[in-house]
Structure formats: C-alpha cells, structure tokens
Backbone as CSV, one residue per row, in Angstrom:
resi,resn,N_x,N_y,N_z,CA_x,CA_y,CA_z,C_x,C_y,C_z
1,MET,99.415,82.592,93.223,99.161,81.227,93.616,98.657,81.230,95.058
2,ILE,97.727,80.380,95.318,97.180,80.226,96.663,97.380,78.770,97.079
3,CYS,97.845,78.571,98.285,98.047,77.231,98.822,97.033,77.025,99.941
4,VAL,96.207,75.993,99.820,95.183,75.718,100.826,95.275,74.262,101.270
5,PRO,94.903,73.975,102.511,94.952,72.585,102.969,93.751,71.788,102.467
6,ASP,93.997,70.525,102.177,92.928,69.587,101.850,92.637,68.821,103.136
7,THR,91.531,69.126,103.771,91.228,68.514,105.068,90.998,67.011,104.972
8,ALA,90.652,66.530,103.802,90.413,65.092,103.637,91.719,64.304,103.648
9,THR,92.788,64.883,103.083,94.057,64.157,102.969,95.145,64.710,103.880
10,GLY,94.957,65.937,104.388,95.986,66.572,105.206,97.112,67.172,104.389
11,GLN,96.978,67.160,103.075,98.005,67.720,102.201,97.618,69.135,101.781
12,GLU,98.556,69.829,101.136,98.288,71.169,100.627,97.927,71.104,99.152
13,ILE,97.078,72.031,98.738,96.688,72.151,97.337,97.103,73.538,96.877
14,ASP,97.853,73.622,95.768,98.244,74.906,95.200,97.250,75.277,94.115
15,LEU,96.686,76.469,94.213,95.749,76.976,93.212,96.411,78.132,92.479
16,GLU,96.501,78.035,91.165,97.093,79.107,90.387,95.979,80.034,89.915
17,LEU,96.112,81.317,90.233,95.113,82.305,89.850,95.311,82.701,88.387
18,PRO,94.250,83.121,87.702,94.348,83.429,86.275,95.118,84.711,85.966
19,ALA,95.367,85.524,86.983,96.087,86.786,86.769,96.817,87.145,88.051
20,GLU,97.751,88.112,87.943,98.434,88.597,89.134,97.605,89.718,89.748
21,TYR,97.608,89.776,91.065,96.865,90.800,91.783,97.819,91.532,92.719
22,PRO,97.752,92.873,92.752,98.623,93.611,93.671,98.193,93.338,95.115
23,ILE,99.169,93.057,95.968,98.881,92.763,97.368,99.565,93.810,98.235
24,SER,98.785,94.611,98.901,99.312,95.645,99.792,99.476,95.066,101.198
25,PRO,100.214,95.764,102.055,100.318,95.304,103.444,98.945,95.181,104.122
26,GLN,97.999,96.017,103.737,96.654,95.947,104.315,95.943,94.660,103.901
27,ILE,96.109,94.259,102.661,95.479,93.021,102.189,96.126,91.819,102.866
28,LYS,97.458,91.847,103.010,98.136,90.751,103.711,97.610,90.636,105.139
29,GLY,97.435,91.774,105.804,96.914,91.763,107.168,95.510,91.203,107.231
30,ALA,94.683,91.565,106.252,93.310,91.062,106.220,93.298,89.552,105.995
31,LEU,94.174,89.068,105.125,94.244,87.620,104.884,94.697,86.873,106.130
32,LYS,95.660,87.441,106.856,96.140,86.805,108.087,95.041,86.731,109.145
33,ALA,94.100,87.670,109.096,93.026,87.729,110.090,91.900,86.725,109.814
34,VAL,91.897,86.117,108.639,90.855,85.153,108.287,91.054,83.877,109.110
35,GLY,89.995,83.368,109.669,90.061,82.151,110.465,90.635,80.981,109.681
36,GLY,91.590,80.276,110.270,92.198,79.117,109.627,93.438,79.437,108.832
37,VAL,93.720,80.717,108.588,94.929,81.087,107.857,96.114,80.977,108.797
38,VAL,97.100,80.193,108.402,98.270,79.965,109.232,99.398,80.913,108.853
39,MET,99.574,81.158,107.552,100.695,81.967,107.099,100.346,82.645,105.780
40,VAL,100.812,83.878,105.625,100.688,84.608,104.366,102.094,85.041,103.990
41,GLU,102.540,84.636,102.799,103.865,85.044,102.363,103.847,85.346,100.878
42,GLU,104.708,86.251,100.462,104.813,86.615,99.049,105.912,85.788,98.427
43,ILE,105.615,85.186,97.277,106.625,84.380,96.593,106.864,84.909,95.195
C-alpha cells in the first residue's frame, strides 16, 4: 500500500498495489531520498 497526499484537499490517499513487492533497506533509503517524501514505513 502506498499513501500519498492529495494536494487539492490536504488529505491522504491510500493506493493498494496489485501485488506485494520485497523492500530492502536500499529501496527504503531511495524512497526517502525522493523529493516530497516525508516518511517511509513498513506496515
């Protein structure tokens, strides 16, 4: 699942992905480095 902000409403939108993807510490670090990303957490 991915949670992204809706800039028009200021609310969050949850997007459910069609499959599970393995997330390594390197991928988490890369996601954190993307502009606008506030938090990356595993749920």
